[in-house]
N, C-alpha and C positions, 0 to 999 in steps of 0.2 A: 399349273393349278387347272388350265382348262381343258388340257388336253384329253384327260378322260371324259369329257363329254362328246368328242369330235365324232365316235363312230358310233354314238348311241341308237336306238331305234326311234327313225324318224318318221313324222305324219307323211301321208302319201304326196302335199305340197312342196315338203321338203328336199322329196327326195329328185324331184325336178330341178331345184336349183342345185342340187349337189352333186347332180351327176357330172356335172361340168369343171366342179373344182377339184373332186377327189383323186381326178388323174395326176395333182401335182407329186404325191406319192412322201410318204415319211422322209426320205432322206433328202431330196431338192429343198422340202420346207424348211427340214433342218439347217443344212447347208445356208439356205438364203436366211436364216436369222441371226446365221452367225455372223454375217456381212453387214445386215441392217443395222442389229444390237452392237454391232463394233462402229459405226458410222456415228448413230445416235450418241456411244459413249464417248466418240472423240467431242462432239459439240456439248456433252454434259459437261467432261473436263475442264473445257473452256469457258463455259459457263460457273461452275466452280470458283475458277482462279478470278475470272473477272470480279466475282460477288467477295469473293476474299479480301482482293485489292480496295473495292469502293468501301467496305468496313475499315480497312486500314488506313484507308486517304480520307475518311470522313471525317475524321476527329481524333487526331494523332495524340491528344491527352486522354483518349478512352477506349482508346484499340483493345486493350484487355476486356475492357468491360463489354464492347461490341463483340467480340469473339466466344464471350461466355452468356451471350444472350441466348432464350430459348429457342429462340425460330433459327439460328446460326447451327446451333447444337445439333437440333432437329436436322437441317441440312445436311451436316455432316454424318448423322447417323443415316440418314437416306444414301449418302454420296456411299458410304461403307458397303450397305445391303446392296444397292446397284454393281460394286464393282466385286463385290464376291460372287453375284448373278453373272457378270459378264465372264467373270474368270471359270469358271464351272462350265458354262457354254463351250469355250474356248477349248478347256478340257476336252469334253465329249467327243467335237468334235475331231481334235488330233488323235484321240484314243480310237475313235470309230474307223476315221478314214485313213490311220497309219499301222493299228497295231490289228485289227481285224481284216480277213482275207478275203472274205466272200462277204455278196448284197446282203446274204439270208442272216449270218452275225451281225452286221451293222443295223439290220432293223429290227433283229432281236434287243438288242442292247437299245437301242430307242426308245421300243417299244414297253422294257422292262420298266415298271413304275414302282419297283422296289430298290432298285440300285442307288448305293448310299449317293451319288453324283445327283442324282435324281431328286434324292428329300431333299438335299440340301439347297439344290436351285428350284422347288418348288415351296420351302421356307423361306427362301427370300422373295420369291412374289408374293407370297402371303404377307412377310413384313411390309413389303413394297406398299400393298394395299391398302395397311392398317395405318401407315403413316402419310400416304398421299389421301385417304379420306380425313384422318386427322386435322391435317393442313388445310383442307378443304372448308373444314368444319368450324375450325379458328378463325378465317378468313369470312366466313359467312356470319359469325357471330359478331366481327368485328364492323360489317358491312349493315348490320342491322341495329345497329348501336346496341352492342351487348345485351340482346335481347335473350335471357335463357329460354325463353318458350320457342323462339325457332329452330334452336338445336337441338330439342328433346327426340324428335323421330331420328336425327342423323347418328346423336349417341348413343340411342340404343340399340341402331342400326351397327354400329363402328362395334360395339361390345358381342352381339353376335354373331357378326363377320369375325373376329379376333378366336371366341369361342369355337364356331363350326370350323374354323378354318386350319386351329388347334389338334379338333379332333381328325382332320382330313389328314395331316401330317404324322398323327398316332396311327391311325389308321395305314398308311404305306409303311410302316414296321411291322404292323401285323395284321394282316388282310382279314382276317377273321373277324375285326370290328367294322366290316363292312367297307372296307378299301377294295382296292383293284389291284392285280396284279400286271395287267397292262393297261393301255391308254383305251382296247375298244370296250371296256366294262364302266359303265357310267357309277356315278356314286354320288349318296344324297349331300355329304359334306361339301365338295366343292359347288354343287348348282345352287345349294342355298347361299353360301357364302359368298359365291359372285355374284347370285342375283341382290343381295341386298347391298354388298357395294357399288353396284351397276345404278341402282335405287336412290343410294345415298349421293352419289354424283351426279345424277341427275336432278335430285332435287336442291343439291348445294349451287348449282351451276345456275340453275333457271334462275334460282331466288338472288342470287348475285347478281345476275345481269337485268332482271328486273330494278332491283335498287339501283345500279347505275344510271339504268335510263331515265328511270324515275327521277334521281335527286340531283346528280350531275348536272352543273352549268357549262355552257359551253366555253372551252380555251379558246383565248384569244389568236388567231392566227392559226388554227389547229386545222388540219384536212379532214374530210370526213371518213377519209380511208386511214388515216392516224389514230382517229377516234376508235374506229372500229377496230381497228388493231390492239388499243390499249383493251378496249372490253373484253375481245378474246384472251388475251394475257390475263387479266385482271381476274375472270372467271373458271382460268385453269379450261378453257373448252378443249385444249389438246387431248388432258387427260380423256375427259367425257367422250371423245370423238373418237379413242382407241381403244375405250371399252366397249363401245359400241361396234366398232368393226371386229372384237376378240367374239362379241353375241352373235354377230349375224353369220360369222364363219364359223362359230359352233353350232350354231342352231342349222346350220348348212349342212354339216358332220362330213367338212372339210380338212384338211391337211393345212390347207393354210392356216387355221385357227393356230396351228403351231408355230410359225412367223409371228403372228399377232401377239400371242400370249407368251412366246420367250423376250419380245421387245418391249413388253408392257414396265416391268419395273423401271426399265433406264428413261421410257417417255413420260413415265409418272415424275422422275427426277426432274427431267428438260421442264416439264410445265410447271413446275413449282419454281425450278430456279430463275425462268425466264420472270415470274412475279418477281423476286428478289433483286433480278438485275434492274428490269424497271425501273423499281424506287430507286435503285443506287444510282445508275444514269441522273436520274430528279437530283439525287444529291451531288452527283459531277456537277452540273449545269449550274446547281444552284452555288455550290461554292466556288465555282470561277467567275460568278456573276459577282458574288460578294466581296472576291478578292479584287476583282476592276473596280467594284464601287467604293471599297475601303470601307465596308461595313462592316463590322464585329458583331450583329446581332445572329441569332440562331435563326437558322434557314429553315422551313417547313418542308415537306416532304411533299412534293408534286405527285400527286395519286386521285382517280377517280373513286367517289363516293360523296357520302355523309364528311364534317368536319372532325368528327371520331376516327373516321376511318384512316384522315389524312394523318393524325397525330400519332395513331396505332401501327399504320402499315409499314413495318420495319423488318430487317432481316432480322 
């Protein structure tokens, strides 16, 4: 989605920054994206399997109910989108570097914004952005005690991102609608949808961090480093950081933005699964403690935030 912004006319100040980054080239950038996304995808698969195990081991009598929960179904849907995106990226690399004979042909292939593989890939990117923003909004709503007013802006932004992103994908099929045939041509749809998603992520992450720092009490025996790590995981800071990297690279007009945007869906997936894994590990420790003590009571989920957050933060 972000590739169409990368070679736009830049301000004089950004030209200075981009002059040292544009030497990467489109082929090395795509090759680096394949390698980096594959590494992230391996971690994503391990996290997804771990979360499935935690759900199954949490309560054997409610396994089916746990796997039918809205959050797990959402994570499974995101896993499907991330997998399709990764498969398309691998296919593009295999096709370009195996069947195309010249660098000119490979460049033309990767610059073609209307190729069916690129349309599918950008659709997956759009879906991952929408799903990632949805998960973040849900956690923001939970952390702020189900305050509906706190999520008015991000929900409106999410709807706008979906509409603008859909128009962008449609314009790829028909460039006359304002799309672009190559990534050297900017479009309004992609810029607006990414900008709104970026604002939503910054807004949600900032308010979650503020709420955690303001309301949580120190856990006995918890080191400051572990507390900081938990805050970063709970607030989806990885997703926010990666969106920021994409924004900087695109503002600089660099092909490095290809690397960041191609890996964005799997980074969104990893960021959300880290939250679920943290809670799952809490369940695992609580379950082990319960078995050692012989307790049969219901264990609470250890997580940061208010009491309502502890009760509702589950996969």
